N, C-alpha and C positions, 0 to 999 in steps of 0.2 A: 765407707759409703759406697753405694752401688751407682754405677753410671747407667744412663738410659732411662727407660720408663719405670715408673714406680711399680711396686708389687701389685697394687690394686689394678693398674692398667694391664699388667701381664696376666693377672688372673682373669680379667675381662676377655682378653684375647684367647686365653686357654679355654674359658667356658664357651666362647663362640666356636672354637674348633671342635669341641667335644660334642656339640649338638645334643646336649641333654643327657648323654650317657654317663658322664662323670663330672657334672658341674660341681664346682667347689665354691663355698661361700667365703667371702673375704674375711668375715668376722672370725672364722676359725683361726686365721693367721695372725691376729693382733697380738703382739707381744711375743717374747721368746719363752715365756713361762708356760709352754704347752705341756699338758699331761702326756704320759706315755701312750695312753689310749688314743689321744687326739693325733699324736705323731703316727701311730700305726694306721689310723683311719686315713690320714693324708697319704701315706705311702700306698695304702690299698687302692685309693682312688687314682693315684698317678701310675700305678703298676700296669694297668691295662694299656694306657697310651705308651708307656715306656717299652713294653714288649714289642709293639709293632712299629716303633719309631726308627728313623734312620740314625746314623751315627751322630750327625750334627744335632738332631732333635733330642737324642738321648743325653747329649752333653748339656743342652739347655735345660732339659727336665731335671737333670741332676743338680744343676745350679739352683733351680727353683726349690727343690726339696731341701737342699743344704741351707738355703737362705731362710726357709720357713722353719725347719726343725732345729737348725744349729748343728746338725750332724756333719761329719767329714764326708768327702765324696765316696770313699770306700764303704763306709757304713751305710750311706744312702743307697749306693748301688746294690749292696747285699740285701738291704731291706726291701728294695723294689723287686728284686728277683724272688725273694722268699715270700712276698705278699701274694704272688700268683699261685704258689703251691698250696694245696689244701692242708689245713692244720689238723693234726691229730688231737682230738678232744677226748679226755678221759682214757688215758692209756691203761690197758688191762694189767693188773698185777700178775707177775709170774706165779704160776702154781709151784708150791714147794716140791722139790724133787722127792719121789718116794724113797723110803729108806731101803737100802740094799742089804744092810746088816741088821741082825736081830737086836732087840732091846737088851737081852742078856749080854751080848757082846759089848754093847755100849757101857753097861754097868761094870763089866770086868775091865774094859779099856780105861775107865775112869780110875779104877783101883790100881791098875798097872801104872798109870800116869802119876798118881799121887805117891806110890811107892818109889818111883824112879826119880822123884824130886822135881816134878813138873817140867820134864824135858819137852822140847818142841817135837812136832811130828817127824821132822827130818831125822832126829837122833833116835826117837822112839821106835821107828820102823826098823832100824838096824839092830837095836837091842831087844826087840820084842821076844824073840825065841829064848834068849838067855834070861830075861826078866820073868817070863812065864815059867821056865824051868826052876828058877830060884823060888818063886812064889809057891809052886807045887811042892818043892822039897821042904819048905818051911810050913806047909799046911795052911797057907793063906788062900790058895785056890785049890779046892778039893773037888774032884769029879763028882757030879751029881748034887753038889750043894751050891746054893746061891746062883743057880742058873749056869754054872760052869760045866762044860761038856767038851767032848772032842770036836764037835761041830763049831762051838764057840771058839775053841783054840784055833781051828783052821781059818775061821773068819778073821780072827785077830792077826794071824800070820799073813793073810792076803791083803790087809789094809795098805793103802798107799799113804804117803806122808801128808798129802793135801786132805785126804779123807779123815785122817786122824785129827788134823788141826780143825777141820770143819765140825767133826763130832764132839771135840773137846771145847769148842768155843764157849758154850754156855757154862761149863764147869770152870773154865778159866776166868770168866767174868765174875762168877759167884764167889769163888775163893782163889785169889791169886796166890800161887806158891812162888816164892822168890828164893833164889839161891843165897846162901850165906857165904860171905867172903871171909877167908881166914887170915888175910893179910890186910894191913892198913898202909896206905901210902904215907910214908914219913921219911925224914932225912936218913935214918939208919938203913931203910930199904933202898933208897936211891943211891946211897954211898956204896952199899954192898953190890949193887948192880954195876955201877960205873967202875969200881975197882977191880 
């Protein structure tokens, strides 16, 4: 229970101090089951007075907001400060980054990734030169066919691990390649390791 004047009396005093700039109706405060929108409306109305108040008045305003909304003092203080800042409505979506590498290099990258067993970009960037040499020697990547050329090879060799992971994300989601384990964890394996 609160000591001192009731909330209705305090709101009357508050409204007389505001002189019409931020008058608050007592009916908004009835019950603790306020909607989030009502709580934000309350903090928005109190925020103007809170910004220009002295330390003692700020403490009293925080008590008021806490009593009305049921928030903690920290949350009420944060809400009162944030209510003064303009809200960004309708954030613009980021434009997709333009592709730096050609579509043909993306197709060859997906082929290299599938042939390598679905490695991550970190391992694929290290083994890219060897994998391309092996694919060329087995006639899987032939110059002039399926978009493969020296330019595409140079693009693939210049890719970073993060770029490889970003470019392969749709292919990974579409068909996840998983490695096969050749050992099973059993008592024979455990005993051979410990002995």
